[in-house]
Backbone bond lengths (Angstrom), bond angles and torsions (degrees), N, CA, C in turn:
res aa  C-N    CA-C-N  psi(-1)  N-CA   C-N-CA  omega(-1)  CA-C   N-CA-C  phi
1 S - - - 1.450 - - 1.519 109.66 -
2 K 1.320 115.39 141.88 1.460 121.48 174.57 1.517 108.24 -93.43
3 I 1.332 115.61 127.88 1.454 121.01 -177.16 1.525 108.99 -128.77
4 P 1.343 118.09 119.04 1.463 119.54 175.10 1.533 110.24 -64.34
5 I 1.315 115.48 144.09 1.468 120.81 -179.83 1.526 109.93 -75.16
6 P 1.339 118.01 127.70 1.464 119.43 176.67 1.537 110.02 -74.68
7 Q 1.307 116.33 158.30 1.467 121.77 -177.85 1.532 111.73 -54.94
8 K 1.322 118.09 -35.21 1.469 119.50 -177.44 1.532 113.36 -69.55
9 F 1.341 118.69 -11.06 1.464 122.18 175.94 1.524 112.00 -89.69
10 V 1.337 116.95 -18.80 1.466 121.33 -176.35 1.532 109.55 -61.57
11 G 1.331 115.49 131.65 1.463 121.24 -179.89 1.520 113.69 89.56
12 K 1.334 117.21 -5.09 1.462 121.30 179.08 1.522 109.40 -104.19
13 T 1.315 115.83 157.25 1.456 120.84 179.40 1.530 110.37 -95.95
14 I 1.314 114.70 166.95 1.467 120.42 174.23 1.527 109.23 -59.33
15 L 1.320 116.30 -41.06 1.462 120.79 179.04 1.530 110.88 -62.50
16 D 1.342 117.26 -42.17 1.470 121.12 178.24 1.519 111.50 -57.77
17 L 1.317 116.36 -42.80 1.465 121.15 -174.11 1.521 113.07 -78.50
18 D 1.327 117.87 -28.60 1.462 123.62 175.30 1.534 112.65 49.15
19 I 1.336 115.09 47.91 1.461 121.93 -176.38 1.526 112.24 -61.48
20 R 1.310 117.00 -35.11 1.473 119.66 -179.56 1.529 111.31 -62.54
21 R 1.335 116.39 -47.22 1.466 119.48 -178.44 1.522 111.63 -72.30
22 K 1.332 117.47 -42.27 1.459 120.84 -175.17 1.525 113.72 -73.89
23 F 1.329 116.53 -34.62 1.459 119.58 -172.92 1.524 114.65 -122.90
24 G 1.325 118.17 -6.62 1.457 120.59 -179.08 1.515 113.23 71.05
25 L 1.337 116.45 26.64 1.461 121.89 -178.93 1.515 110.22 -114.07
26 N 1.306 116.24 149.22 1.459 121.73 175.89 1.519 109.22 -112.38
27 I 1.332 116.08 131.24 1.460 121.29 174.49 1.524 106.36 -83.10
28 I 1.333 116.23 120.51 1.458 119.80 -177.38 1.524 112.74 -105.29
29 A 1.342 117.27 -14.88 1.462 120.89 177.91 1.521 109.28 -162.95
30 I 1.340 114.73 160.09 1.461 122.33 177.41 1.519 107.78 -130.26
31 E 1.327 115.77 133.61 1.456 120.74 176.40 1.516 108.91 -102.33
32 H 1.341 116.70 133.30 1.464 122.97 178.59 1.522 107.85 -146.02
33 D 1.330 116.37 125.70 1.472 121.67 -178.82 1.526 112.07 53.73
34 G 1.327 117.23 37.90 1.453 120.99 178.30 1.520 115.19 79.64
35 E 1.317 117.27 -4.05 1.469 122.06 178.89 1.527 108.94 -101.10
36 I 1.323 115.75 139.20 1.462 120.78 179.45 1.519 109.12 -108.02
37 S 1.334 115.38 127.67 1.467 121.62 179.67 1.522 109.34 -118.03
38 T 1.321 114.96 132.91 1.466 119.89 175.37 1.523 110.87 -97.58
39 D 1.313 116.79 4.61 1.461 122.55 177.20 1.534 107.69 -86.74
40 V 1.327 115.39 78.06 1.463 122.50 -173.95 1.529 109.06 -92.79
41 L 1.329 115.42 110.00 1.461 120.88 -178.67 1.523 110.43 -110.06
42 P 1.336 117.87 146.59 1.461 120.60 -177.15 1.523 113.96 -62.05
43 D 1.343 117.74 -21.69 1.464 119.64 -178.53 1.532 113.11 -94.87
44 H 1.352 117.09 10.42 1.473 120.41 176.10 1.517 109.05 -62.70
45 V 1.339 116.39 126.55 1.464 121.88 177.74 1.526 108.09 -96.77
46 F 1.324 116.43 124.04 1.453 121.23 -177.69 1.521 111.56 -72.10
47 K 1.344 114.72 142.78 1.454 123.44 177.86 1.529 108.86 -119.09
48 D 1.344 115.62 168.23 1.467 121.68 -176.08 1.521 114.60 -51.58
49 D 1.325 116.76 -40.83 1.460 119.34 -172.00 1.526 113.68 -95.08
50 N 1.323 117.67 12.39 1.460 120.60 -179.54 1.522 111.62 -77.68
51 A 1.323 114.37 151.23 1.462 122.40 168.17 1.522 105.29 -135.58
52 I 1.308 116.04 150.54 1.458 119.86 177.43 1.521 109.17 -113.60
53 F 1.310 114.32 149.41 1.458 121.51 172.32 1.525 105.61 -108.61
54 V 1.322 115.70 121.29 1.458 120.23 -177.59 1.516 109.93 -118.87
55 I 1.317 114.21 156.37 1.461 121.26 174.69 1.524 107.16 -125.87
56 G 1.322 114.86 136.61 1.459 120.68 -179.16 1.520 108.91 162.05
57 S 1.305 116.07 -175.00 1.459 120.07 -177.56 1.525 111.18 -71.33
58 Y 1.313 114.81 152.37 1.462 121.49 178.90 1.530 110.81 -56.18
59 D 1.334 117.13 -43.47 1.471 120.94 -179.19 1.518 111.74 -61.47
60 K 1.323 117.20 -40.34 1.469 121.03 179.87 1.528 111.22 -68.48
61 I 1.337 116.20 -37.85 1.456 120.05 177.57 1.529 110.11 -63.78
62 R 1.309 116.43 -42.32 1.489 120.66 177.02 1.521 110.72 -62.81
63 Q 1.337 117.93 -40.03 1.464 120.37 178.23 1.516 110.73 -61.61
64 L 1.325 117.41 -42.00 1.460 121.47 177.82 1.528 109.51 -60.87
65 E 1.322 117.27 -49.31 1.460 121.07 -178.90 1.524 111.60 -61.68
66 E 1.312 117.18 -38.50 1.474 120.84 178.70 1.519 111.53 -68.38
67 S 1.321 117.50 -26.54 1.468 120.33 179.20 1.530 111.78 -70.69
68 F 1.333 117.29 -14.20 1.458 121.10 -179.68 1.523 111.71 -70.19
69 N 1.317 116.59 -22.76 1.477 120.37 -175.55 1.503 113.19 -84.42
């Protein structure tokens, strides 16, 4: 699933957010300026226009999206 990055993620790294441990999801790609990169590094700092592509169960993806609020 492609998920736009919420404002509260901007300026934080993948390591800071620890999405794998908290939600059981794996980030498989990051979109920035319309380009998709599969070179996902833990020190990637999220920017306003980023979106992440995650893989995992539907319920876990919904939990992640609900955490944005």
